[in-house]
C-alpha positions in Angstrom: 147.5 118.1 97.6 143.8 118.8 97.7 142.1 121.7 99.4 139.9 121.6 102.5 136.8 122.1 100.4 137.5 118.9 98.5 137.8 116.9 101.8 134.6 118.4 103.1 132.7 117.5 100.0 134.0 113.9 100.1 133.0 113.6 103.7 129.6 115.1 103.1 128.9 112.8 100.2 129.9 109.7 102.2 127.6 110.8 105.1 124.6 111.0 102.8 125.3 107.5 101.4 125.2 105.8 104.8 122.0 104.9 106.5 121.0 106.8 109.7 120.7 104.4 112.6 119.4 105.4 116.1 118.3 103.3 119.1 114.6 103.3 119.8 112.2 102.3 122.5 110.2 99.1 122.0 107.0 99.7 120.2 108.2 102.6 118.0 106.3 103.1 114.8 107.9 102.4 111.4 106.9 103.5 107.9 106.3 100.5 105.7 107.9 100.2 102.3 105.7 100.9 99.3 103.3 98.2 98.2 105.1 97.6 94.9 106.1 94.1 95.8 109.7 95.0 95.2 110.7 95.2 98.8 113.4 92.9 100.3 113.3 91.3 103.8 116.3 92.1 106.0 117.0 90.6 109.5 118.6 92.7 112.2 121.3 90.8 114.0 122.0 93.4 116.7 120.8 93.3 120.3 119.1 96.6 121.1 116.1 98.2 119.3 117.1 100.6 116.5 115.3 103.0 114.1 117.0 103.1 110.7 116.3 105.7 108.0 116.9 104.3 104.5 119.4 106.5 102.7 117.7 106.2 99.3 114.0 106.2 100.2 114.1 108.2 103.4 111.8 105.7 105.0 112.2 104.7 108.7 112.5 101.1 109.6 112.2 99.9 113.2 114.1 96.7 114.3 114.2 95.0 117.6 114.7 91.5 119.2 110.9 91.1 119.1 110.7 92.2 115.4 114.1 91.5 113.8 112.9 91.0 110.2 111.4 93.8 108.1 110.7 94.4 104.5 112.7 97.3 103.2 112.8 99.3 99.9 115.3 97.5 97.6 117.3 100.8 97.2 117.9 100.8 101.0 118.9 97.1 101.3 122.5 97.4 100.0 123.5 100.3 102.3 121.8 98.6 105.3 123.6 95.3 104.6 127.0 97.1 104.4 126.6 98.3 108.0 127.1 94.7 109.2 124.0 94.9 111.4 121.7 93.1 108.9 121.5 90.0 106.7 119.2 89.1 103.8 116.3 86.7 104.6 
């Protein structure tokens, strides 16, 4: 049987691996991925506007019905796709 500290550490590490997603107002600014040409395009399939912070890069991405497709850092693409709110373009 593990101690409480082990459980807290496991929960903490899982929390940092997941992208941070918040609802936003239309027209919110986003940070664009670096110009390295390595970004990937993801399409948001949800209904309301959201602001997503990439877990690897820390960049913010704004998605909405008016702008559902965004180029994201490739390190953020996998975790974002695992949320079920995005698909690859």
